[in-house]
N, C-alpha and C positions, 0 to 999 in steps of 0.2 A: 308491473309485469304482466306483460300478455300470453294466456296460458288456454289454449285448446283442453276441450273435455270430450273423453268420446266414451260411449256406451250403448250395447245393444242389448237389450235384458230378456229374459226369460220366453216373451212374446216372439222374439226373433220376427217382428216387424220391420227392420231397420237401424240405422247406424244415427242415436243423438247426437250431434253435434253442436260443442257450442266455444265462442271465441269469448273469453271474458278479460278486464283489467282486474288484478289483485294488488290488492296494496296492503302496508302495515304484518304484524306478525303475527304468530299463534292465535289467538282468539279475536284482537286486535285486529280484525280484518274490514278492508272496504271491496266490494267484489260488484262490478260494476259490467251488464253483460251489454256485449255489443253485437254478436250476431249469436241465431241459433238455427237449426235447421236437421231435418231428419231425410237420409238416405238410404234409399228403399235396396234390399241386397238385388240381385240376381235372383231371379224366380228358381231358378235350379242349386243355385248356392244355398239359398233360405230351407229349400225342399231338403238338401242334404242335410243340415245344419239342423231341422226338426226330427229327422231321421233316427240321427245322432245321440240327440238328446232322448229319441224315445227308445235305444238298446240296441240302435243300428252297428253289428261289428262293421269295422275297417280292418285293413292291411296297414303296416309302418308307414308303406309308400304313400297310401290313400289317407293316413290320418296327418302327413308331412302336407302333401298338398291342397289340406283342406286349412291346415293352419296358415300358410302361405296364403291360400286365396283371400282368408278374412282379412289376415294381416294388409293386405293389400288395398281391402274394400275401406280399412280402416284409415290406412293413410291418404287416399284418393278422398275420403270424406274430411280432413285435415286440412287439405291441400284445398279444397273446396270452400270449406268455411272462411278461408282467411281471403278469399277475392272481394280486392276493394276495400281493404281492411287493412291497420297496421300487423305486420308479420310477426307470427307470434316466436317467442321464446322456450314456449315448455307446453310438452304436451305430456298428458294422463289422460290412457286408456283403461279402461277394464277390460278390455278384449268381450269374449261372446262367451259366458257360460255352457258348457257341454256336462259338465258332470259336478253333482255339489252331493258331498257325504258328510254329514253332520259328525261330531266326536263322537257322541253316546249316538247312536240308531238302534231304537227301541219301538218303534213304531212299523204296523205293514198295511203294503197297499193293499185296500180294498179288491179283493179278488184277484189278487198279484199272488203268484208260488214265489213270494218273498217270507222267508224266513226272519227273525227278529237277530241283529247285529251285535254285538258289541265290538267297539273299538276303542283305544287308547288316543287317539289323536284322527282330525279328521282331513279330507281331501276336498280340494275344491277345482279345478280345472277352466281353463279361462281360454281360448284360442286367440290366436292373432299377436304373436308376438313383437315387445315392443323393440326388439334389436332391428327387426325389418320394419319397421314405421319408425323408427329413427333414419335407420337410411335413405328410405324411398322419400323420405320429408326434410333431411337433412338438417332435423330439432330432435332435442335432447327427449329421449321420450322417458316416463315412469309408469309403470307397468307389473301387473300380479301382485296388485291389494291385497289381497287377502291369505298369502300363503303364511306373511310372517306371525299373523293373529291366529291362526289355526298351529303353526309350532309352538305359539305360547299358552294352547291348550283351549284356545275359543271355538266359536264355529263359522269364524271368517266371513258371519253377516249377523246383522244388517252392519254395514260400514259407511252410511251417510248420518249417522246420528249424530256425531261429534259435528258435525256441516250444521245440520238441524239445529243445534245448541247455537254455534253461533250466529246464525243467519235470522232463527225464527220463534226463539225463546221470548217473551214479554214480558214484563215489569210487575202485571198482577193479575197475569189471568193464565190459568192451566190450559196448556195445549195439549193437543195428542197430531202429529205429524204424521199421516196417512196415506203410505203410497199407493197406488192401487196397479201396478204392472202386472207379468204374467202371474207373480207372485206377490202377495202384497206384503208392506213392513210397517211398523210403526214405531215412533218415536216419542215418549211421553214426555213432557216438557213442563215442569211446577213453573209456577211465577218465580220470577228471581226476589222478591218479596220475601216468599215463603224462607226459612231454616233450613240451612242445610241444601238450599234448593238442588246443587251440583250433582250432589252425594244421591238423592232420589230420580235424578233422569232413569229412565230404563227404556226398552227397546227389544222387539224380535219379531219375526217372519208369523204374519195373521195367522196365513193359509191359502188357499186359491184367491186369486182375483178374476184375472180375464182368463189364465190359460183354460179351465175346463169348458166357460162361455164360447171361448175361439175354437176350440176342439168342435165343440160341440153346433156351431154354425158352420166350420167345413164341413163334417160327415153331411149333417142338413142339406147341404148346396155342392157337394160332389167338391168341395174345391174352388167354387166359381167366387163363396164370398170368405173372408179367413176372420171377420169379427160384425158387432151386432152394432152396427152404427149408432151411435146416442140412444142406446138401448130400446130403440124404436119396435123389433119383432117382441121381443121382451116385454114390451110394453102392454103388447097385446094380448099378453097370456094372465093367468091367475098361479102364482105360486103353490104348491102343498105344502105347508108348514110342517105335516108329520112328517113327510119326507127330511125335510132338511134338521130337522129335531133328530132326525134317525142318523144321520148322515153325520149332526156336530157330535156322535157321541163316538167318534173315530180317534185313535189314538191320541193322534197328534194335536188335536183340538185343548184336550185335556194336560195334555205336557206344561208345565211350570214354565218360565223362559230360566234363563236364556235357549232360544232355540232357532233351528231355520229349515229351511226345507225348498222344494223344486219341483222338476218337473220328473225326477226318480218318484216320487210318491205320489203325484198329482198328475199321473198318465192318463194314457187313452185307456187303462186296464181298468186303472179305479173309476172312470169315465165309464166303461164298461159296465162296470159292476154298479154302478149308481141309475144306471139305465135299467136293470135286468131291476131291482129293487123298484124303478118307478112304474114296470110294464102294467103291474095291476091296475095303477091309477088309468089308463088307458089318456095317456096327456096327449094335447096336440102340440106341435112343433112350439106353438110359441107358450104352450105351458110350460114346455120344458125348458125352454130358456128363459122363463121367467123364475122357475125352480132353482135352476145352477146359480142365476145372478141374487137368489135370496140368499143361497148356500156361503156366495160370497160377502152380504149384506151382514147375516148372522153370526157368521165367522167374528167378523170384525166386532160387533157389538158383544157379544159372549169373552171376547179377549178382553176388552176394557172391563168389562163388569165383573170376569174370574181375576184377572191380573194387577190389575190397576190398583190404586192406594184410594184413588177418588177418581170420577167421569170427571172427563175436563171440561172447563166452559168454552173451550172451542174444538172441534177437528176441522184441521186444514188436508185436502186432501191434494193429492197430486198425481202423475203417473198417467196414462192413458184412459184407465177407468175413471179419471177425475170427469174426464168429458162424456162420460155415460151418463146421459141425462135420467133414465130410470133409473139405475144403481145409485145417482145420487138421491134421485127423490127416494127411494128406498130405506135408505142409512136416515134422511133427514125423519120420517114419519118414524122408527125405531128410537131414535133418538133423541124425540120429541119431548122437550123439559129437563131434557138433561144437559145437552152439549149442543151448540151452535154448528150447524157445518158451513165450511167456506173450503177455498183451494187455498193455495199457498202464493198464487196472482194476489186476493185480498192481502197479502203479507209481504207484497214486494217480490215476491221470486216467483220467476215462470216456472210453473208447474210442468208444463211438459217440458220442458229440461232442467229441472233441478238433480235430475239422477247426473246428466253431464258435468253440471255445474259443482256436485261433491268431489267427483273424480279430477276435475279442474286443481280443485282447493287442497284435495288430498295430494296431488302432486306439486304443490306450492308450497306444503308444508312440508312433503319430503326432502324437495330438491332446493329450496332457500329457506327454510325456517328448521331442518331434522329437529321437526317438533311432531310427535306421537298423532296417529289418527286413529286409533283405536278408541273405544270406551270400555273398557272391560268389565262393568257392570252391565251393558248390552250384549255384550259378545260370550262374555265367560272368558276372556282369555285370562292370564294369571297376573300378566299387567301392563300398562300402555306400551307400545312399539312403535318402534318407526314400519310405516307400511310402504312397499315399493320395492320393484329394483329400478336402478336409475342406467337408463340404455342412451348411449352418444354415439352419435352418427361418425360416421369412419368420415378421415378429413385428410385425401389425399395430399 
């Protein structure tokens, strides 16, 4: 079956689209990427999405208009990725997350007026309705993937772990698959030769990846730049380890998995609080970016050392941060003698589009196999569940 996967992550840097051919059932899958591209949002739409993620209020008509605009962009991306290739028979669309609240929110945002809140069930909102995408493309669409896991008591994230098991587990090597998007997440894959290896798979959100770095770059350049390409700006600075160690004491980093997070915590208010901490050090712009990058690196390594049963043989990076040479270099330094740092490309899965591939696979499991897409030991759900709502185009 030819399937399209669509996602725009927490960095809101565009819609990642892939066309893949999937054969097989359940875990016994063959996935071949045919095409992949990232389609940028119109500038005004991207700015509106970021504002909403940052807490800007909308009226219901404005909310509906934003939902329609995102769905239209997703549909156009699906149409473009097929050009010159076999037509897709199914679309898996993650949509655009604008709000994520874990089931148990017991952490506070540094410097923000957020009181600890106890909730019995989580909430996660992705805009870009599957029904609109189905109607505009004429192709069935699976969307709203997180809701069923949350209803089963889970975090609704990370959802890519089961695909990581399928595509990236190794016979003899323990691996961590580390996504470096706006928010980082990890899947720990014990070597398949180990006893009970499947029961020991785990995963969680590790904290900010590019989110704080991108915000800082945008502030430093008055919006003229949105990210630190290759980490070249940060590479000219020196990180302040004392600040990084202080920030790592924040509640989220100490919280045991399963756990998930987003821009609701690692927000402009959080960045401002970090900046106030940093002011006495009189950092240059490069030092500031180097220190924020070091927080990403340190949070990943701290996560592994604190919550994994053992350090992995290999760390496979994916997502936009995997192309940040400085970030990767700092990870290699911190993991020297413990784990080898590679990318998922080295293991045969395109790191730029792994998340989009994951949602193509999740849609295939839901539509074609009726196969549960979540891993309860990762999300905290009470049981495996089918993920996603199926939307069919209207046939006149």
